[in-house]
C-alpha positions, 0 to 999 in steps of 0.5 A, a space after each residue: 457846680 454840683 459834686 458828682 458821686 461816681 463808682 469808678 472802676 480801676 483801670 490801673 493801680 501800680 507803684 511808680 517808686 518809693 511807695 508812691 502809687 499811680 491809680 487811673 479810674 473811669 469817672 467820666 462825670 468828674 473827669 469832665 468837671 475837674 479843674 486844676 488843683 481840685 481833689 476827689 474824696 475816695 471811699 476805699 472798699 474793704 474798709 468797713 472799720 475805717 469809714 472816712 474817705 481819703 482826699 487825693 489831688 487830681 493828677 490828670 483828668 481826661 474828659 474825652 477818655 473819661 478817666 481820672 489819674 491820682 497819685 498817692 503815697 503809702 502812709 497808713 492803713 487806708 493807702 496801704 489797703 489801696 495798693 491791694 486794689 486791682 483793675 476791675 475793682 472800683 472805688 467810690 469818688 466824690 468830686 471834683 471838690 474845692 477851689 483850684 489854682 487861679 493864676 492871674 488873668 493874662 499870666 505870661 510867666 509862671 513858676 511852679 514848685 512841687 515837693 514830693 507828691 505835691 507834683 500831682 495837683 500842680 501837673 494839670 496847672 502846668 498843662 493849662 498854663 502851657 495851653 494858654 501860651 504862658 512860659 512855665 518853669 517847674 522845680 521838682 524836689 524829692 527825697 531820691 531819684 525814684 521819688 521823682 515819679 512825675 518828672 517824665 510827664 512834666 518834661 513832656 508838658 514843658 518841652 524841657 526837663 524841669 529843674 530837680 533836686 533830691 535830698 540824697 543827691 541821686 538826681 539834679 541838685 543835691 539838697 532841698 529845692 528852695 535854692 533852685 526857686 530862689 535862683 529862678 526868681 532872681 534870674 527872671 528879675 535880672 532878665 527884666 521879665 519877672 514871674 507873674 505867678 508862683 504856685 507851690 504844693 508840697 510839705 508845709 515848710 516848703 510852701 512857707 519858704 516859697 511863699 516868703 520868697 515870692 513875697 520878697 520878689 513881689 510875685 503873686 503866690 498860691 499854695 495848696 494846703 493838705 489837711 485831715 478831713 472827714 466829710 470833704 464837703 464843708 460841713 464838719 469843720 475838721 480841716 480848718 486853715 488859719 487865715 488873715 480872714 479867720 478860720 477857713 475850710 481846706 476842702 471847699 474854701 481851698 485847698 488852694 489859697 493865696 499865700 498871703 492869706 495863710 497864717 503860717 
């Protein structure tokens, strides 16, 4: 499908917690075309000395309303500049870009694992899987309770509270979320109804560990890899990922890859 280039008016831009912001823009063409796991390449106004765009995963796309939601964490000059934008300003978007989540046909039971802002690209997948009738378990990990900014949306989509962990123990299980993943995989196997699919997005060490857990359990797993990128459309080769089939581009060959293809 051809990429869209839209000048997208900002409708909402607000901090959700712990330097994590949510932005909603009007981008009807991208909203209609977006698939779970894809991203947009954002040109931030007022950054003439920093010409590179910012790749942001699509948190939600409402084709009927013509809106796209994005979650971003303030880490550098570009994302800091984004926090100064207000409704009425506009950002230029290219999208929707990349290979999204591809659960196996007939998936009946899925486990999604998100670390930090990795909860954003996974949320549309949860909605799609639930709409298909699949049973979905979600594990969310974050540094502290205020960083679990997607928890309420996940609860609404799932119809129940996701399993959560925080590094500082302020909500859910104290520590990393990997023990929750291990327990979920083991419980499903013990019930005689193992998961068909695991999807993971977050820090790379988390994805590597979850990929190994899924492999040990014999469950197909996909991961969404983040890389610095310049063009975002496959031309510059600045976002390469090492795979068993050689170097591939995170922007168009990914960002979602089967975990067994990634050379960790």
